[in-house]
C-alpha positions as CSV (number, residue, x, y, z in Angstrom):
1,M,-46.5,19.0,-44.7
2,I,-48.5,18.2,-41.6
3,A,-46.7,21.0,-39.7
4,V,-47.4,23.4,-42.6
5,L,-51.1,22.7,-42.6
6,F,-51.2,22.8,-38.8
7,F,-49.6,26.3,-38.5
8,Q,-51.9,27.6,-41.3
9,Y,-55.0,26.3,-39.7
10,L,-54.0,27.6,-36.3
11,L,-54.4,31.2,-37.7
12,Q,-58.2,30.6,-37.7
13,I,-58.1,28.9,-34.3
14,I,-56.2,31.8,-32.8
15,S,-58.7,34.3,-34.1
16,I,-61.6,32.4,-32.8
17,T,-60.0,31.8,-29.4
18,M,-59.0,35.5,-29.0
19,V,-62.5,36.8,-30.0
20,G,-64.1,34.1,-27.9
21,H,-62.8,35.8,-24.7
22,L,-65.1,38.8,-25.6
23,G,-68.2,36.8,-24.8
24,E,-70.6,34.1,-26.1
25,L,-72.1,36.3,-28.8
26,Y,-68.7,37.1,-30.3
27,L,-67.6,33.4,-30.1
28,S,-70.8,32.1,-31.8
29,S,-70.8,34.9,-34.5
30,T,-67.1,34.4,-35.3
31,S,-67.5,30.7,-35.5
32,L,-70.4,31.1,-37.8
33,A,-68.5,33.6,-39.9
34,F,-65.5,31.3,-40.3
35,S,-67.9,28.5,-41.3
36,L,-69.5,30.7,-43.9
37,V,-66.3,31.9,-45.4
38,S,-65.2,28.3,-45.6
39,V,-68.4,27.2,-47.3
40,T,-68.6,30.2,-49.7
41,G,-65.0,30.9,-50.3
42,F,-62.0,29.1,-48.8
43,S,-63.2,25.5,-49.4
44,F,-64.0,26.3,-53.0
45,L,-60.6,28.0,-53.7
46,M,-58.7,25.2,-51.9
47,G,-60.6,22.6,-53.9
48,L,-59.9,24.3,-57.2
49,A,-56.2,24.6,-56.3
50,S,-56.1,20.9,-55.6
51,G,-56.4,20.3,-59.3
52,L,-52.7,21.3,-59.5
53,E,-51.9,18.1,-57.5
54,T,-52.7,16.2,-60.6
55,I,-51.4,18.3,-63.5
56,S,-48.4,19.9,-61.8
57,G,-47.4,16.8,-59.9
58,Q,-47.4,14.7,-63.1
59,A,-45.7,17.5,-65.0
60,Y,-42.9,17.6,-62.4
61,G,-42.5,13.9,-62.5
62,A,-42.2,14.0,-66.3
63,Q,-39.4,16.7,-65.9
64,Q,-41.5,19.4,-67.6
65,Y,-40.4,21.9,-65.0
66,Q,-41.4,25.2,-66.6
67,R,-44.9,23.8,-67.2
68,V,-45.2,23.6,-63.4
69,G,-44.6,27.3,-63.0
70,M,-47.0,28.2,-65.9
71,Q,-49.7,26.0,-64.4
72,T,-49.3,27.8,-61.0
73,Y,-49.7,31.2,-62.7
74,T,-52.8,29.9,-64.5
75,A,-54.3,28.7,-61.2
76,I,-53.6,32.0,-59.5
77,F,-55.2,34.0,-62.3
78,S,-58.2,31.6,-62.4
79,L,-58.8,31.7,-58.6
80,I,-58.6,35.5,-58.5
81,L,-61.4,35.6,-61.1
82,V,-63.4,33.2,-59.1
83,S,-63.0,35.2,-55.8
84,V,-64.7,38.2,-57.3
85,P,-68.3,36.8,-57.3
86,L,-67.6,35.0,-54.0
87,S,-66.8,38.3,-52.4
88,I,-70.2,39.7,-53.6
89,V,-71.9,36.9,-51.7
90,W,-70.0,38.0,-48.6
91,F,-71.2,41.6,-48.9
92,N,-74.8,40.4,-48.8
93,I,-74.4,37.6,-46.2
94,E,-76.4,39.3,-43.4
95,R,-79.6,39.3,-45.4
96,I,-79.0,35.7,-46.5
97,L,-78.5,34.5,-42.9
98,V,-81.6,36.2,-41.6
99,F,-83.6,34.8,-44.5
100,L,-82.3,31.3,-43.5
101,G,-83.6,31.7,-40.0
102,Q,-80.4,32.6,-38.1
103,D,-80.6,34.8,-35.0
104,P,-80.5,38.4,-36.2
105,L,-77.9,39.5,-33.7
106,I,-75.5,36.6,-34.5
107,A,-76.1,37.3,-38.3
108,Y,-75.2,40.9,-37.9
109,E,-71.9,40.2,-36.0
110,A,-71.0,37.4,-38.4
111,A,-71.6,39.6,-41.4
112,K,-69.5,42.4,-40.0
113,F,-66.7,39.9,-39.3
114,M,-66.9,38.5,-42.9
115,L,-66.5,41.9,-44.5
116,W,-63.0,42.2,-43.0
117,L,-62.1,38.8,-44.3
118,V,-62.6,39.8,-48.0
119,P,-58.9,40.8,-48.3
120,A,-58.1,37.3,-47.0
121,L,-60.2,35.8,-49.8
122,L,-58.0,37.4,-52.5
123,A,-54.9,36.4,-50.6
124,Y,-56.1,32.8,-50.3
125,A,-56.7,32.7,-54.1
126,I,-52.9,33.3,-54.4
127,L,-51.7,31.2,-51.4
128,Q,-53.3,27.9,-52.4
129,P,-51.7,27.6,-55.8
130,L,-48.4,28.7,-54.2
131,V,-48.7,25.9,-51.6
132,R,-49.3,23.4,-54.4
133,Y,-46.3,24.8,-56.3
134,F,-44.0,24.1,-53.5
135,Q,-45.7,20.9,-52.5
136,M,-45.4,19.3,-55.9
137,Q,-41.6,19.9,-55.8
138,S,-41.3,18.7,-52.2
139,L,-40.0,22.1,-51.3
140,L,-41.5,21.9,-47.8
141,I,-38.9,23.6,-45.6
142,P,-39.6,27.1,-47.0
143,M,-43.4,26.6,-46.4
144,L,-42.7,25.3,-42.9
145,I,-40.5,28.3,-41.9
146,T,-42.9,30.8,-43.5
147,S,-45.9,29.3,-41.8
148,C,-44.2,29.3,-38.4
149,I,-43.2,32.9,-38.8
150,V,-46.7,34.0,-39.8
151,F,-48.2,32.0,-37.0
152,C,-46.0,33.8,-34.4
153,V,-46.8,37.2,-35.9
154,H,-50.5,36.4,-36.0
155,I,-50.6,35.6,-32.2
156,I,-49.2,39.1,-31.3
157,L,-51.1,40.9,-34.0
158,C,-54.5,39.3,-33.2
159,W,-54.0,39.9,-29.5
160,A,-53.2,43.6,-30.1
161,L,-56.1,44.3,-32.5
162,V,-58.7,42.4,-30.4
163,F,-57.8,43.6,-26.9
164,K,-55.8,46.8,-27.4
165,T,-58.0,48.6,-29.9
166,E,-61.7,49.4,-30.3
167,L,-62.0,46.8,-33.1
168,K,-62.8,43.9,-30.8
169,N,-64.1,41.0,-32.9
170,V,-63.3,42.8,-36.1
171,G,-59.7,42.8,-35.0
172,G,-59.6,39.0,-35.3
173,A,-60.7,39.2,-38.9
174,L,-58.3,42.0,-39.8
175,S,-55.4,40.2,-38.2
176,F,-56.3,37.0,-40.1
177,S,-56.3,38.9,-43.4
178,I,-53.0,40.5,-42.7
179,S,-51.4,37.2,-41.8
180,I,-52.6,35.4,-44.9
181,W,-51.2,38.2,-47.1
182,L,-47.9,38.0,-45.2
183,N,-47.7,34.3,-46.0
184,V,-48.4,35.1,-49.7
185,I,-45.7,37.8,-49.9
186,I,-43.0,35.7,-48.3
187,L,-43.7,32.6,-50.4
188,G,-44.0,34.8,-53.6
189,L,-40.7,36.4,-53.0
190,Y,-39.1,33.0,-52.4
191,M,-40.6,31.6,-55.6
192,R,-39.3,34.7,-57.5
193,Y,-35.8,34.9,-56.2
194,S,-34.7,31.5,-54.8
195,S,-32.4,29.3,-56.8
196,A,-34.4,26.3,-55.6
197,C,-37.2,27.5,-57.8
198,A,-35.1,28.4,-60.9
199,K,-36.0,25.3,-63.0
200,T,-39.8,25.7,-62.5
201,R,-39.9,29.5,-62.7
202,A,-41.7,30.4,-65.9
203,P,-42.1,33.8,-67.6
204,L,-45.4,35.5,-67.5
205,S,-47.1,35.3,-70.9
206,M,-50.5,34.7,-72.6
207,D,-49.9,31.0,-72.1
208,I,-51.6,31.6,-68.7
209,L,-54.9,31.9,-70.5
210,K,-54.3,28.9,-72.8
211,G,-53.9,26.6,-69.7
212,T,-57.2,27.6,-68.1
213,Q,-59.2,24.8,-69.8
214,E,-56.8,22.1,-68.7
215,F,-56.7,23.5,-65.2
216,F,-60.5,23.7,-64.7
217,R,-60.9,20.2,-66.1
218,F,-59.2,18.9,-63.0
219,A,-59.9,21.8,-60.7
220,I,-63.7,21.7,-60.8
221,P,-64.1,18.1,-59.9
222,S,-61.4,18.6,-57.2
223,A,-63.4,21.5,-55.8
224,V,-66.7,19.6,-55.8
225,M,-65.0,16.6,-54.2
226,I,-63.5,18.6,-51.3
227,C,-66.5,21.0,-50.9
228,L,-69.1,18.3,-50.6
229,E,-67.3,16.9,-47.5
230,W,-66.3,20.3,-46.1
231,W,-69.7,21.8,-46.6
232,S,-71.4,18.9,-44.8
233,F,-69.5,19.7,-41.6
234,E,-70.1,23.5,-41.9
235,L,-73.8,22.9,-42.4
236,I,-73.8,21.4,-38.9
237,I,-72.8,24.8,-37.6
238,L,-75.5,26.4,-39.7
239,L,-78.1,24.0,-38.4
240,S,-77.0,24.5,-34.8
241,G,-77.9,28.2,-35.1
242,M,-81.6,27.1,-35.6
243,L,-81.7,25.1,-32.4
244,P,-83.0,26.5,-29.1
245,N,-80.3,28.7,-27.4
246,P,-78.4,29.1,-30.7
247,Q,-75.4,31.0,-29.1
248,L,-74.6,28.1,-26.9
249,E,-75.2,25.3,-29.5
250,T,-73.1,27.1,-32.2
251,S,-70.3,27.8,-29.7
252,V,-70.1,24.3,-28.5
253,L,-70.2,22.6,-31.9
254,S,-67.7,25.1,-33.2
255,V,-65.2,24.1,-30.6
256,C,-65.8,20.4,-31.4
257,L,-65.4,20.8,-35.1
258,N,-62.3,23.0,-34.9
259,T,-60.7,20.5,-32.6
260,I,-61.3,17.7,-35.1
261,A,-60.2,19.9,-38.0
262,T,-57.0,20.6,-36.2
263,V,-56.3,16.9,-35.7
264,Y,-57.3,16.4,-39.4
265,C,-54.1,18.2,-40.4
266,I,-52.3,14.9,-39.7
267,P,-54.2,12.7,-42.2
268,Y,-54.6,15.6,-44.7
269,G,-50.8,16.2,-44.6
270,I,-50.2,12.5,-45.3
271,G,-52.8,12.7,-48.1
272,A,-50.9,15.7,-49.6
273,A,-47.6,13.7,-49.4
274,A,-49.4,10.7,-51.1
275,S,-50.8,13.0,-53.8
276,T,-47.3,14.4,-54.5
277,R,-45.6,11.1,-54.6
278,I,-48.2,9.4,-56.7
279,S,-48.6,12.2,-59.3
280,N,-44.8,12.5,-59.6
281,E,-44.3,8.8,-60.1
282,L,-47.2,8.5,-62.6
283,G,-45.8,11.4,-64.6
284,A,-42.4,9.7,-64.6
285,G,-44.1,6.5,-65.8
286,N,-43.4,4.5,-62.7
287,P,-46.7,2.7,-61.8
288,E,-45.1,0.3,-59.4
289,A,-43.5,3.1,-57.4
290,A,-46.9,4.8,-57.3
291,R,-48.6,1.7,-56.0
292,I,-46.1,1.3,-53.2
293,V,-46.9,4.8,-51.9
294,E,-50.3,3.5,-51.0
295,V,-49.7,2.3,-47.4
296,V,-53.0,2.5,-45.6
297,D,-51.6,1.1,-42.4
298,Y,-49.3,4.0,-42.1
299,V,-52.3,6.3,-41.8
300,T,-53.6,4.2,-39.0
301,V,-50.3,4.5,-37.1
302,M,-49.9,8.3,-37.7
303,A,-53.5,9.3,-36.9
304,P,-54.3,9.4,-33.2
305,L,-57.1,7.0,-32.4
306,V,-59.0,9.4,-30.2
307,C,-62.5,8.9,-31.5
308,L,-64.4,7.6,-34.5
309,S,-64.4,10.9,-36.3
310,V,-60.6,11.1,-36.2
311,I,-60.3,7.5,-37.6
312,F,-62.7,8.3,-40.5
313,D,-61.1,11.6,-41.2
314,S,-57.7,9.9,-41.2
315,M,-58.8,7.3,-43.8
316,H,-60.4,10.0,-45.9
317,G,-57.4,12.4,-45.7
318,F,-55.1,9.7,-47.2
319,L,-57.5,8.1,-49.6
320,S,-58.6,11.4,-51.1
321,G,-54.9,12.3,-51.7
322,V,-54.6,9.0,-53.7
323,A,-57.6,10.0,-55.8
324,R,-56.2,13.5,-56.5
325,G,-52.8,12.1,-57.4
326,C,-54.5,9.8,-60.0
327,G,-56.9,12.5,-61.3
328,W,-59.9,10.6,-60.0
329,Q,-61.6,13.6,-58.5
330,H,-64.9,12.9,-60.3
331,L,-65.2,9.6,-58.4
332,G,-64.7,11.5,-55.1
333,V,-67.5,13.8,-56.1
334,Y,-70.0,10.9,-56.3
335,V,-68.7,9.4,-53.1
336,N,-69.0,12.6,-51.1
337,L,-72.4,13.4,-52.5
338,G,-73.8,10.0,-51.6
339,A,-72.0,9.7,-48.2
340,F,-72.8,13.1,-46.8
341,Y,-75.9,14.4,-48.6
342,L,-77.8,11.1,-49.0
343,C,-76.7,9.6,-45.7
344,G,-74.9,12.0,-43.3
345,I,-76.9,15.2,-43.4
346,P,-80.4,13.5,-43.4
347,A,-79.3,11.4,-40.5
348,A,-77.9,14.4,-38.6
349,A,-81.1,16.4,-39.2
350,T,-83.3,13.5,-38.2
351,L,-81.4,12.8,-35.0
352,A,-81.2,16.5,-34.0
353,F,-84.7,17.7,-34.7
354,W,-86.9,14.6,-34.8
355,V,-85.2,12.4,-32.2
356,K,-84.5,15.6,-30.2
357,L,-80.8,14.8,-29.7
358,K,-79.9,18.4,-30.7
359,G,-76.1,19.0,-31.1
360,I,-75.3,15.4,-30.3
361,G,-77.6,14.2,-33.1
362,L,-75.9,16.5,-35.5
363,W,-72.5,15.1,-34.6
364,V,-73.6,11.5,-34.8
365,G,-75.3,12.0,-38.1
366,I,-72.2,13.5,-39.8
367,Q,-70.1,10.6,-38.6
368,I,-72.4,8.2,-40.3
369,G,-71.6,10.0,-43.5
370,A,-67.9,9.9,-42.7
371,F,-68.0,6.2,-42.3
372,V,-69.8,5.6,-45.6
373,Q,-67.3,7.9,-47.3
374,A,-64.3,6.1,-45.9
375,F,-65.7,2.8,-46.9
376,L,-66.4,3.8,-50.5
377,L,-63.0,5.5,-51.0
378,A,-61.3,2.4,-49.7
379,M,-63.1,0.3,-52.2
380,I,-62.2,2.6,-55.0
381,T,-58.5,2.6,-54.0
382,C,-58.3,-1.2,-53.9
383,C,-59.5,-1.3,-57.6
384,I,-56.9,1.1,-59.0
385,N,-54.9,-0.2,-62.0
386,W,-51.6,1.6,-61.5
387,E,-50.1,0.6,-64.9
388,Q,-53.2,2.0,-66.6
389,Q,-53.0,5.3,-64.6
390,A,-49.3,5.7,-65.5
391,I,-50.2,5.2,-69.2
392,K,-52.9,7.9,-69.0
393,A,-50.7,10.4,-67.3
394,R,-47.9,10.0,-69.8
395,N,-50.2,10.2,-72.8
396,R,-51.8,13.3,-71.5
397,L,-48.4,15.0,-70.9
398,F,-46.6,13.9,-74.1
399,G,-49.5,13.3,-76.6
400,A,-50.7,10.4,-78.7
401,Q,-47.2,9.7,-80.1
402,F,-46.0,8.4,-76.8
403,S,-45.7,4.6,-76.9
404,A,-47.0,2.8,-73.8
405,D,-44.8,-0.2,-74.6
406,S,-41.5,1.7,-74.8
407,R,-42.4,3.7,-71.7
408,L,-43.0,0.7,-69.5
409,V,-40.0,-1.3,-70.6
C-alpha cells in the first residue's frame, strides 16, 4: 500500500518537476495550482472516499461481500455529484485568487493550469472509491502493478506534452489528467472481469441511492477530518504567495511540502493497512485481533526519522487509520480543528508576518499544530475499548437482533 500511494503521488511530483524546468513563474504557479486543486477538490474527494474504510472494511470482515461492491458504486455516484460544484469553483479560481491578494501573473497561470485538471477531478471521484474497494479486500497487487504502469506512462507523456509541444505548463496538467483516467480504466476493468473480485462484484441497481445516507454518515466526518489537516499545509502555500518575492517563497515552500508529502506515503500506507485490518476484524467480531493491530512502535521503525515533521506525520498517518477503522472520524475532526486552526495556523501566521521569519515561520508554526495533533490522537487511541467497538460494528451490520453475548463467545 505504501508503494501504491507512492506511485500515485509521484504523478503530481513529476508534473511539478517537469513544469518547473520552464522557469520560476511556471514552478510557483503550478505549485499553487496543485495546492488549490488539493484544497478545493482532491482532499475532499479523498476524505469522502475514506468513509468506505469503515463501512466496507467492516462489511468485508462480516462476509457481506456484495455489500462491499454496492457501497463502492454508491461512493462513486456520490463523489461524481460532489465533483460538479467543485469544478465550478475551479472555473472561477483566477478571480478568487486575485481577490485574496495573490500575484496576478501567478494567479493567471495557476488558473489556466487548473482548467486542464478538471477532467482529473472527475477521474479522481471514481479512483478513490476503487482504491478503497481493493484496499478493503487486501487486493493490493493489482493496484501496485497498475500504479507502476501509469507512473511509467506519465513520465513519458508529461515530458512529451511539456517540452515537445506548445502546451508548456498546460501539458503537465493534461498529462496528469490522462494518467489518472488511465488508472481508473485499468482498475475498473480488473474489477469488472477479474475472478478475484467475483464475490464482491454487485449488480448495478437503485440500491446505490439507498446507500447514500449511510455512506455520507461516515464520509462527511472522514472528509472533514482529512481536509482540516490537509488544508492547513496547503494554506501555507497560499500565505507564501503574500510574502515579498512571492514566486521564490511559493517555489521553495512547495518543494519542502512535496518532499514531506512524498515521505508521508510511508505512514499513510501503514495507516491504510491499519484501517483495513481493524475494520475487517471489528466486522468479524474479533476485538482482540483489532487491538493487536495497533502497534505504534512499528510506525516509529518504518518511518524515517529525518525531521520532526516526518515523525509527527508518521504518528498521524497510523493513528488516523486507527480512527477510520473504528468509525471515529468525528473525533479526528475536533482534533484537527483544534491542533491546526487554533494552534498551528495562528502560530505560523504570527511567526511569518509578525516575528518576520517568513517561510521558516510558516513551517515552524504548522509543525506546532502537527505536534498537538499527534499528541491528541495518541491519547484517543489509548482510550479505545475494542470490545465495545466490535459490538457496535456488528450491531450496525446485522441489526438489533444480533446478540453481543453470543457473538463474543
